[in-house]
C-alpha positions as CSV (number, residue, x, y, z in Angstrom):
1,M,-0.2,0.1,0.0
2,P,1.2,3.5,-1.2
3,Y,2.0,5.7,1.9
4,S,0.3,8.6,0.6
5,L,-3.0,6.1,0.6
6,L,-2.0,5.0,4.4
7,L,-2.1,8.7,5.4
8,D,-5.5,8.7,3.7
9,Y,-6.8,5.9,5.5
10,Y,-5.5,7.1,9.0
11,W,-7.0,10.8,8.5
12,W,-10.4,9.3,8.0
13,N,-9.9,7.1,11.3
14,I,-9.6,9.6,13.8
15,D,-10.4,13.0,15.0
16,P,-8.0,15.3,14.1
17,F,-9.0,18.2,16.4
18,D,-9.1,16.6,19.6
19,K,-6.4,17.9,21.8
20,L,-7.1,14.9,24.6
21,G,-7.2,11.7,23.0
22,Q,-9.4,10.1,20.6
23,F,-13.3,9.5,21.4
24,C,-13.9,8.0,24.8
25,D,-10.3,7.6,25.0
26,K,-8.6,10.2,26.8
27,G,-5.0,10.8,28.0
28,P,-1.5,10.8,26.7
29,S,-1.4,7.0,25.2
30,Y,-4.5,8.3,23.0
31,L,-3.4,11.0,21.4
32,S,-3.1,10.7,17.5
33,A,0.3,11.1,15.6
34,I,1.6,10.1,12.1
35,F,5.5,8.8,12.9
36,V,7.9,8.9,9.7
37,A,11.0,6.9,9.0
38,N,13.1,9.3,6.5
39,E,12.4,12.3,4.8
40,S,10.4,11.3,1.7
41,E,7.8,9.9,4.4
42,R,7.8,13.6,6.3
43,A,7.4,14.8,3.4
44,L,4.2,13.1,2.3
45,A,3.1,13.5,5.8
46,E,3.2,16.8,5.7
47,Q,1.5,17.4,2.5
48,S,-1.6,15.2,3.4
49,R,-1.6,17.3,6.9
50,Q,-1.7,20.3,5.0
51,K,-4.3,19.1,2.9
52,V,-6.6,18.5,6.3
53,V,-5.4,21.6,7.7
54,S,-7.0,23.4,4.3
55,Q,-10.0,21.6,4.1
56,F,-10.9,23.0,8.1
57,P,-9.7,26.4,8.0
58,N,-11.7,27.2,10.9
59,R,-10.6,24.2,13.1
60,E,-7.1,23.6,14.9
61,V,-5.5,20.2,13.6
62,V,-3.8,19.3,16.5
63,T,-2.3,15.6,14.9
64,P,1.7,16.3,15.2
65,I,4.3,14.6,12.9
66,L,6.5,12.8,14.9
67,D,10.1,11.3,14.0
68,T,9.9,7.1,15.1
69,S,11.6,6.2,17.6
70,T,12.0,2.6,19.4
71,F,8.9,0.6,19.5
72,Y,8.5,-1.4,22.3
73,P,5.4,-4.0,21.7
74,I,3.1,-4.5,24.2
75,K,3.7,-7.7,26.7
76,G,2.3,-9.7,29.7
77,E,-1.3,-8.9,30.7
78,E,-1.9,-5.9,28.6
79,S,-1.4,-8.1,25.4
80,Y,-4.9,-9.1,25.2
81,H,-5.3,-5.2,23.5
82,Q,-3.6,-6.6,20.5
83,D,-6.4,-7.0,17.7
84,Y,-9.4,-6.8,20.4
85,Y,-11.5,-6.0,17.9
86,K,-10.8,-9.4,15.8
87,H,-11.1,-11.4,18.7
88,N,-14.0,-9.8,20.7
89,A,-16.0,-8.2,17.4
90,F,-19.6,-7.9,19.5
91,Q,-17.6,-6.0,22.4
92,Y,-15.9,-3.7,20.3
93,N,-18.2,-3.1,17.9
94,L,-20.9,-1.9,20.8
95,Y,-17.9,0.0,22.4
96,R,-17.4,1.8,18.8
97,W,-21.5,2.6,19.2
98,R,-21.4,3.6,22.5
99,C,-18.5,5.6,22.4
100,G,-20.1,7.8,19.2
101,R,-16.7,6.7,17.2
102,D,-18.3,5.8,13.6
103,S,-21.0,9.2,14.2
104,R,-18.3,11.3,14.9
105,L,-16.3,10.5,12.0
106,I,-19.0,11.0,9.7
107,D,-19.7,14.1,11.5
108,I,-15.6,15.2,10.2
109,W,-15.5,13.4,7.1
110,G,-18.5,12.6,5.9
111,S,-19.9,9.5,5.2
112,S,-17.6,8.6,2.2
113,G,-14.4,9.0,4.4
114,E,-13.3,11.7,1.8
């Protein structure tokens, strides 16, 4: 998948205006960010961010673009969070509905996600 398409998909799945987290989940662990590994990715990320900023001139886009760093996979008791939507589809869909995630995304991006 081209990185530019991945960025489009990313934007359509977040609230770029939420300074506190995403949807019902608040706190530093839930803040949105785009991580880039090189200057080519940074240029594409900046271009995609600017497109969102231009699309919403009266809103502050708070999603930063950051350099990648060491990734530490989840281990131990917290590993049940990985792929939760696959292993607990009913609970995950209930969470999405109760949290208003999908309706918020439609409010921001429209029903087509574009």
